[in-house]
C-alpha positions as CSV (number, residue, x, y, z in Angstrom):
1,M,-19.7,-52.2,31.4
2,L,-20.1,-50.3,28.0
3,A,-22.5,-52.0,25.4
4,G,-21.7,-55.5,27.1
5,N,-18.0,-54.9,27.2
6,R,-16.2,-55.0,30.3
7,V,-13.8,-51.9,30.4
8,A,-10.5,-52.0,32.3
9,I,-8.4,-48.9,32.9
10,V,-4.5,-49.7,33.3
11,L,-2.3,-47.3,34.8
12,P,1.5,-48.0,34.3
13,A,3.2,-46.0,37.2
14,Y,6.3,-44.8,38.2
15,N,6.9,-42.4,41.2
16,A,3.1,-41.2,40.4
17,A,2.1,-40.5,44.3
18,L,1.7,-36.7,43.5
19,T,-0.8,-37.2,40.8
20,L,-2.6,-40.6,41.2
21,K,-5.6,-39.3,43.3
22,R,-6.5,-36.4,40.9
23,T,-6.1,-39.1,38.1
24,V,-8.2,-41.8,39.4
25,E,-10.9,-39.2,41.1
26,E,-11.8,-38.1,37.0
27,I,-12.3,-42.0,36.0
28,P,-15.9,-42.4,35.2
29,R,-16.8,-45.4,37.3
30,D,-20.1,-45.6,35.4
31,I,-18.9,-47.3,32.7
32,V,-15.3,-48.9,34.2
33,D,-15.4,-52.1,35.6
34,D,-11.7,-52.3,36.6
35,V,-8.9,-50.2,37.5
36,I,-5.5,-51.7,37.7
37,L,-2.1,-50.1,38.7
38,T,1.3,-51.5,38.1
39,D,3.9,-50.0,40.1
40,D,7.3,-50.0,38.4
41,A,9.5,-50.0,41.7
42,S,8.8,-46.4,42.8
43,R,10.2,-44.8,45.6
44,D,7.4,-42.5,46.6
45,G,4.9,-44.9,48.0
46,T,2.9,-44.9,44.8
47,A,1.8,-48.7,45.6
48,D,0.9,-48.1,49.0
49,L,-1.6,-45.0,47.9
50,A,-2.9,-47.0,45.1
51,R,-3.8,-49.9,47.3
52,A,-5.1,-47.6,49.9
53,M,-7.6,-46.3,47.2
54,G,-8.7,-49.7,46.6
55,L,-7.1,-50.2,43.2
56,H,-6.0,-53.5,41.9
57,T,-2.1,-53.0,42.6
58,I,0.8,-55.0,41.3
59,Q,4.1,-54.0,42.3
60,H,7.3,-55.1,40.5
61,D,10.3,-55.9,42.6
62,R,12.7,-54.1,40.2
63,N,12.5,-51.5,37.7
64,R,11.1,-53.0,34.4
65,G,10.9,-50.0,32.1
66,Y,7.9,-48.3,30.7
67,G,7.4,-51.0,27.9
68,G,7.8,-53.8,30.6
69,N,5.4,-52.2,32.9
70,Q,2.8,-51.9,30.4
71,K,3.3,-55.6,29.5
72,T,2.3,-56.5,32.9
73,C,-0.7,-54.1,32.6
74,Y,-2.0,-55.8,29.7
75,A,-1.6,-59.2,30.8
76,A,-3.3,-58.7,34.0
77,A,-6.4,-56.9,32.5
78,L,-6.8,-59.9,30.0
79,A,-6.5,-62.2,32.9
80,R,-9.1,-60.2,34.8
81,G,-11.7,-60.5,32.0
82,A,-11.1,-57.0,30.1
83,D,-12.9,-56.5,26.8
84,I,-11.7,-53.2,26.4
85,V,-8.4,-51.9,27.8
86,V,-7.6,-48.1,28.2
87,M,-4.2,-47.5,28.9
88,L,-4.0,-44.1,30.9
89,H,-0.7,-42.3,32.4
90,P,-1.5,-41.5,36.1
91,D,0.5,-38.4,36.0
92,Y,-2.7,-36.6,35.2
93,Q,-1.4,-35.2,31.9
94,Y,-4.2,-36.6,29.8
95,T,-7.9,-36.2,30.9
96,P,-9.7,-39.2,32.1
97,R,-13.1,-38.0,31.2
98,L,-12.5,-39.1,27.7
99,I,-12.6,-42.9,28.4
100,P,-16.3,-43.3,27.5
101,A,-15.7,-41.6,24.2
102,M,-12.4,-43.9,23.4
103,A,-14.0,-47.0,24.7
104,G,-17.2,-46.3,22.8
105,M,-15.2,-46.2,19.4
106,I,-14.1,-49.8,20.3
107,A,-17.5,-50.9,21.9
108,S,-19.2,-49.7,18.4
109,G,-17.3,-52.3,16.4
110,H,-15.8,-49.6,14.1
111,Y,-12.4,-49.7,15.4
112,D,-10.0,-52.2,17.3
113,A,-7.6,-49.5,18.7
114,V,-8.3,-45.7,19.6
115,M,-5.5,-43.0,20.1
116,A,-6.0,-39.8,22.0
117,S,-4.0,-37.3,19.9
118,R,-2.6,-34.3,21.4
119,I,-2.0,-33.0,17.8
120,L,-5.7,-33.0,16.4
121,G,-6.8,-29.4,17.2
122,N,-4.4,-27.2,19.4
123,G,-4.1,-29.3,22.5
124,A,-0.4,-29.8,22.4
125,L,1.1,-26.3,22.5
126,E,-1.5,-24.7,24.3
127,G,-1.1,-27.2,27.0
128,G,2.7,-26.7,27.2
129,M,4.3,-29.3,25.2
130,P,7.8,-27.9,24.6
131,L,8.3,-26.8,20.9
132,Y,11.3,-29.2,20.3
133,K,8.9,-32.0,21.2
134,Y,6.1,-30.6,19.2
135,V,8.7,-30.4,16.3
136,A,9.9,-33.8,16.5
137,N,6.3,-35.5,17.1
138,R,5.4,-33.8,13.7
139,G,8.2,-35.0,12.0
140,L,8.5,-38.4,13.0
141,T,4.7,-38.8,12.4
142,A,5.1,-37.7,8.9
143,V,8.0,-40.4,8.5
144,E,6.1,-42.9,9.9
145,N,2.7,-42.2,7.9
146,L,5.0,-42.8,4.9
147,L,6.6,-45.8,5.8
148,L,3.7,-47.4,7.8
149,G,1.0,-46.4,5.0
150,Q,-1.0,-44.8,7.7
151,K,-2.8,-41.1,8.0
152,L,-2.6,-40.8,11.7
153,S,-2.0,-37.1,13.4
154,E,0.5,-38.7,15.9
155,Y,2.0,-42.1,16.8
156,H,3.3,-40.7,20.4
157,S,0.5,-40.4,22.8
158,G,0.6,-42.3,25.8
159,Y,-3.2,-42.5,26.1
160,R,-4.8,-45.3,24.0
161,A,-7.4,-47.9,24.2
162,W,-7.3,-51.5,22.9
163,S,-9.9,-54.3,22.0
164,R,-9.2,-57.6,23.8
165,T,-8.6,-59.3,20.5
166,V,-5.8,-57.0,19.8
167,L,-4.1,-57.4,22.9
168,Q,-4.4,-61.4,22.6
169,K,-2.9,-61.3,19.1
170,L,-0.2,-59.0,19.2
171,P,3.2,-60.4,20.1
172,L,4.1,-57.7,22.6
173,R,6.7,-59.7,24.6
174,L,9.0,-59.2,21.3
175,C,8.6,-55.3,22.0
176,S,11.1,-53.3,23.8
177,D,10.9,-52.7,27.9
178,D,11.7,-49.0,27.2
179,F,9.8,-45.8,25.6
180,V,9.8,-47.3,22.1
181,F,7.3,-49.9,23.3
182,D,4.4,-47.5,22.4
183,N,5.4,-47.4,18.8
184,Q,6.4,-51.0,18.3
185,M,3.1,-52.0,19.6
186,L,1.3,-49.6,17.2
187,A,3.1,-50.9,14.2
188,Q,2.3,-54.1,15.2
189,A,-0.9,-53.6,14.9
190,V,-0.9,-51.6,11.7
191,Q,1.0,-55.0,10.5
192,Q,-2.0,-57.1,11.4
193,N,-4.5,-54.7,9.8
194,F,-6.5,-53.6,12.8
195,R,-8.5,-50.5,12.7
196,I,-7.1,-47.5,14.2
197,G,-9.1,-44.7,15.3
198,E,-8.1,-41.2,16.9
199,I,-9.8,-38.4,19.1
200,S,-8.7,-35.1,20.1
201,C,-7.4,-34.9,23.4
202,P,-5.9,-31.8,25.6
203,T,-2.8,-32.4,27.4
204,K,-1.3,-30.8,30.4
205,Y,2.7,-30.2,31.0
206,F,3.5,-29.3,34.6
207,E,6.1,-30.1,37.3
208,E,4.6,-33.3,38.6
209,A,3.8,-34.9,34.9
210,S,6.3,-37.3,33.7
211,S,8.3,-36.5,30.6
212,I,11.4,-38.1,29.4
213,N,14.6,-35.7,29.0
214,F,16.3,-34.8,25.8
215,R,18.7,-37.4,25.8
216,R,16.1,-40.0,26.3
217,S,14.1,-38.4,23.9
218,V,16.8,-38.7,21.0
219,V,17.0,-42.2,21.7
220,Y,13.3,-42.8,21.4
221,G,13.3,-41.1,18.2
222,L,15.7,-43.0,16.8
223,G,14.2,-46.2,18.2
224,V,10.9,-44.9,16.1
225,L,12.4,-44.4,13.0
226,K,14.2,-48.0,13.2
227,T,10.8,-49.4,13.9
228,A,9.2,-47.6,10.8
229,V,12.2,-48.7,8.5
230,D,11.9,-52.3,9.8
231,F,8.2,-52.3,9.2
232,R,8.7,-50.9,5.4
233,L,11.5,-53.5,4.6
234,H,9.6,-56.4,6.4
235,R,6.3,-55.5,4.5
236,W,8.6,-55.4,1.1
237,G,10.1,-58.7,2.0
238,I,13.5,-57.4,2.0
239,R,14.5,-57.9,5.4
240,P,12.2,-60.0,7.8
241,S,11.9,-58.4,11.1
242,P,11.4,-60.4,14.4
243,L,9.1,-57.9,15.6
244,F,6.5,-58.9,13.1
245,P,6.0,-62.5,13.1
246,G,3.8,-64.1,10.5
247,D,1.5,-66.3,12.5
248,G,0.0,-63.5,14.3
249,T,0.1,-65.2,17.8
250,G,0.3,-62.9,20.8
251,V,2.1,-63.8,23.9
252,L,2.0,-61.5,26.9
253,M,4.1,-61.9,30.0
254,P,2.1,-64.1,32.8
255,A,0.2,-61.7,34.9
256,A,0.8,-64.0,38.2
257,G,4.7,-62.8,37.8
258,P,4.8,-59.6,39.6
259,R,3.9,-59.5,43.3
260,P,0.4,-58.6,44.1
């Protein structure tokens, strides 16, 4: 609990057995009330390990994709009464020790969402981010800031915190089930004028950490550009996008769907 807010950590997992224990051990339990892991049909025993560690574990019967995994995570967190939800990859690429700071920025009432940025400071390249990914990150972010009217240092971090209000209002069911989900979700938050803050975050690239390959990175990058263009055309009233419905009603996948 933090300033009267129930804090939940959601771990969208896929073949994370080698790094899960290290990640969970660093989660600050003094403020965290709930830890939820959604296993996206892993083949390495991730779900069994999560249960053995006492985590609330949801297991998909088939692979639903990175975005589909997050939809389940957020629906479960809301159903279990979370006021602040922090999405953390269980691959130990991001430090869980920033959870109090991220959750605190929302609990303070100043922000509705918080991004842990690898670009603020020198964390990205020092942590081993491949140069081509760093350059692509900076280029895509510049375009997105221009088209979305923001001043964020990056849009592509997998470490982010959300208030309950945001998760209840964003129409996440309309977002992709693939990696571009993160970007679409952030664009929806901008569309609904939620306040987005950032915090500097170190990162680690190593063999066990998850990372998409070059081909998938290209597909993601094109999806990011399409999302930004669709946002701007929607804002200008030139071409309405189904990703940004006007009623502000969020609908998540039912939390009771996957097998507990």
